[in-house]
C-alpha positions as CSV (number, residue, x, y, z in Angstrom):
1,M,-32.9,-66.4,44.1
2,L,-31.7,-67.4,47.6
3,N,-28.2,-67.6,46.1
4,Q,-28.4,-64.0,44.9
5,A,-29.6,-62.8,48.2
6,A,-26.7,-64.5,49.9
7,Q,-24.2,-63.0,47.5
8,F,-25.8,-59.5,48.0
9,L,-25.7,-59.8,51.8
10,L,-22.1,-61.2,51.8
11,E,-20.8,-58.5,49.5
12,T,-22.6,-55.7,51.5
13,V,-21.2,-56.8,54.8
14,F,-17.7,-57.4,53.5
15,N,-17.6,-54.1,51.6
16,L,-18.8,-52.1,54.6
17,F,-16.0,-53.5,56.7
18,L,-13.5,-53.1,53.8
19,V,-14.4,-49.4,53.5
20,A,-13.8,-49.0,57.2
21,V,-10.4,-50.8,57.0
22,L,-9.3,-48.7,54.0
23,L,-10.4,-45.5,55.7
24,R,-8.3,-46.5,58.7
25,F,-5.3,-47.2,56.4
26,Y,-5.8,-43.9,54.6
27,M,-6.3,-41.9,57.8
28,Q,-3.0,-43.3,59.2
29,L,-1.3,-42.6,55.9
30,M,-2.4,-39.0,55.9
31,R,-1.7,-38.5,59.6
32,V,-5.3,-37.5,60.4
33,S,-6.0,-36.7,64.0
34,F,-7.8,-39.6,65.7
35,R,-9.4,-37.2,68.3
36,N,-12.7,-36.9,66.5
37,P,-15.8,-39.0,66.5
38,F,-15.5,-40.2,62.9
39,A,-11.9,-41.5,63.3
40,Q,-12.7,-43.0,66.7
41,F,-15.6,-44.9,65.2
42,V,-13.4,-46.3,62.3
43,V,-10.7,-47.4,64.8
44,A,-13.2,-49.0,67.2
45,F,-15.0,-50.7,64.3
46,T,-11.8,-52.2,62.8
47,D,-9.6,-52.6,65.9
48,F,-10.6,-56.2,66.7
49,A,-9.1,-57.4,63.3
50,V,-6.2,-55.0,62.9
51,R,-4.7,-55.2,66.4
52,P,-3.8,-58.9,66.4
53,L,-2.1,-58.6,63.0
54,R,0.1,-55.8,64.3
55,R,1.8,-58.3,66.6
56,F,3.1,-60.3,63.7
57,I,3.3,-57.8,60.8
58,P,5.2,-54.6,61.3
59,G,4.5,-51.3,59.5
60,W,7.0,-50.2,56.9
61,G,8.1,-46.7,56.1
62,G,5.0,-45.1,57.7
63,I,2.7,-47.4,55.9
64,D,0.3,-49.5,58.0
65,L,1.0,-52.9,56.3
66,P,-1.2,-54.9,58.7
67,T,-4.3,-52.9,57.8
68,L,-3.5,-53.0,54.1
69,L,-2.9,-56.8,54.2
70,L,-6.2,-57.3,56.1
71,A,-8.1,-55.4,53.4
72,W,-6.5,-57.5,50.7
73,V,-7.2,-60.8,52.5
74,L,-10.8,-59.7,53.1
75,E,-11.3,-58.9,49.4
76,F,-9.6,-62.3,48.5
77,V,-12.0,-64.2,50.8
78,L,-15.0,-62.3,49.5
79,L,-14.1,-63.1,46.0
80,L,-13.6,-66.8,46.8
81,A,-17.0,-66.9,48.6
82,L,-18.8,-65.0,45.8
83,Y,-17.4,-67.3,43.1
84,W,-18.2,-70.4,45.2
85,L,-21.8,-69.2,45.6
86,D,-21.9,-68.6,41.9
87,G,-20.9,-72.2,41.2
88,F,-17.2,-71.8,40.2
89,P,-15.6,-75.2,39.8
90,F,-12.8,-74.9,42.4
91,L,-12.1,-78.6,42.5
92,A,-11.6,-78.8,38.7
93,A,-9.6,-75.6,38.6
94,G,-7.3,-76.6,41.4
95,A,-4.9,-74.2,43.2
96,S,-3.7,-72.7,39.9
97,V,-6.5,-70.1,40.1
98,L,-5.5,-68.7,43.5
99,P,-3.0,-66.3,41.9
100,A,-5.7,-65.1,39.6
101,F,-8.0,-64.5,42.6
102,A,-5.2,-62.7,44.4
103,A,-4.6,-60.4,41.5
104,L,-8.3,-59.8,41.0
105,A,-8.6,-59.0,44.8
106,L,-5.9,-56.4,44.4
107,V,-7.6,-54.8,41.5
108,R,-11.0,-54.7,43.2
109,L,-9.3,-53.2,46.3
110,L,-7.9,-50.4,44.1
111,K,-11.3,-49.9,42.6
112,L,-12.9,-49.6,46.0
113,A,-10.2,-47.2,47.1
114,L,-11.0,-44.9,44.2
115,Y,-14.7,-45.1,45.0
116,I,-13.8,-44.2,48.6
117,L,-11.9,-41.2,47.4
118,I,-14.8,-40.1,45.3
119,G,-17.1,-40.4,48.3
120,L,-14.7,-38.5,50.6
121,V,-14.4,-35.6,48.1
122,F,-18.2,-35.5,47.7
123,V,-18.8,-35.4,51.4
124,Q,-16.0,-32.8,51.9
125,A,-17.5,-30.6,49.2
126,I,-21.0,-30.8,50.7
127,L,-19.7,-30.1,54.2
128,S,-17.8,-27.1,52.9
129,W,-21.1,-25.6,51.7
130,V,-23.5,-26.8,54.3
131,N,-21.6,-27.0,57.6
132,P,-17.8,-26.2,57.3
133,F,-17.5,-26.1,61.1
134,S,-18.8,-29.6,61.6
135,P,-16.6,-31.8,64.0
136,V,-15.9,-34.2,61.1
137,A,-15.0,-31.4,58.5
138,P,-11.3,-31.4,59.5
139,V,-11.1,-35.2,59.0
140,F,-12.5,-35.0,55.4
141,A,-10.4,-31.9,54.7
142,A,-7.2,-33.8,55.8
143,L,-8.2,-36.9,53.8
144,T,-8.9,-35.0,50.6
145,G,-6.3,-32.4,51.0
146,P,-3.4,-34.2,49.3
147,V,-5.5,-34.6,46.1
148,M,-7.4,-31.3,46.3
149,R,-4.5,-28.9,47.2
150,P,-2.5,-29.3,43.9
151,L,-5.7,-28.9,41.9
152,R,-6.7,-25.8,43.7
153,R,-3.3,-24.2,43.0
154,V,-3.8,-24.8,39.2
155,L,-7.6,-24.3,39.0
156,P,-8.8,-21.1,40.7
157,P,-12.4,-20.8,41.9
158,I,-14.9,-19.5,39.4
159,G,-17.4,-17.2,41.0
160,N,-16.4,-18.5,44.5
161,V,-17.1,-22.1,43.4
162,D,-14.3,-24.6,43.8
163,L,-14.2,-26.8,40.7
164,S,-11.5,-29.1,42.0
165,P,-14.0,-31.8,43.3
166,L,-15.4,-32.0,39.8
167,V,-11.9,-32.5,38.4
168,V,-11.3,-35.3,41.0
169,F,-14.6,-37.0,40.0
170,I,-13.7,-36.9,36.3
171,G,-10.1,-38.1,37.0
172,C,-11.2,-41.0,39.2
173,Q,-13.8,-42.1,36.7
174,L,-11.2,-42.0,33.9
175,I,-8.9,-44.1,36.0
176,L,-11.7,-46.5,36.8
177,M,-12.6,-46.7,33.1
178,V,-9.2,-47.2,31.5
179,P,-6.3,-48.6,33.6
180,V,-8.4,-50.2,36.3
181,A,-10.7,-51.8,33.8
182,L,-7.7,-53.1,31.8
183,L,-6.2,-54.5,35.0
184,E,-9.5,-56.2,35.9
185,K,-9.8,-57.7,32.4
186,A,-6.2,-59.0,32.6
187,A,-6.8,-60.5,36.1
188,L,-10.1,-62.1,34.8
189,S,-8.2,-63.6,31.8
190,L,-6.0,-65.6,34.2
191,F,-9.0,-67.9,35.0
């Protein structure tokens, strides 16, 4: 029972920080303005871990590699800790399982990124109905725009209701159910 509580606490703390790190990466990738409270919070929350990495790891082609690498390493460490708490025989398995953990961390990071996209689209859709002039509305619009704009061109509103968030939800769930689940199964088969 104490073991499960430790796993829950560890996973919750790591995943909250991982969400912030992935949001920082995505905001930089989408060139979101950092002059709003939400973006400033994300940067302030993750800066202590990202800034030192930037001294050693450069960005590449507009992609913030230090932030992305930090997210992958955090997921890798989280997996190792969770499996250790679950009683995985690391000494018997040896170092040969580390590539499997690395692959599984990458798949879980992709899974988390898709869940973040679902959350961003959900918040943006709610904000567009409830308070479209909120100070954080432009951030969510900029983060979801690259996914939503092509869908809005193809799928017109029906009765002034934008159905593109629904299409994004269904698409993300299908991606999670088929290719991501197959990748996760393949990574787990490496153990």
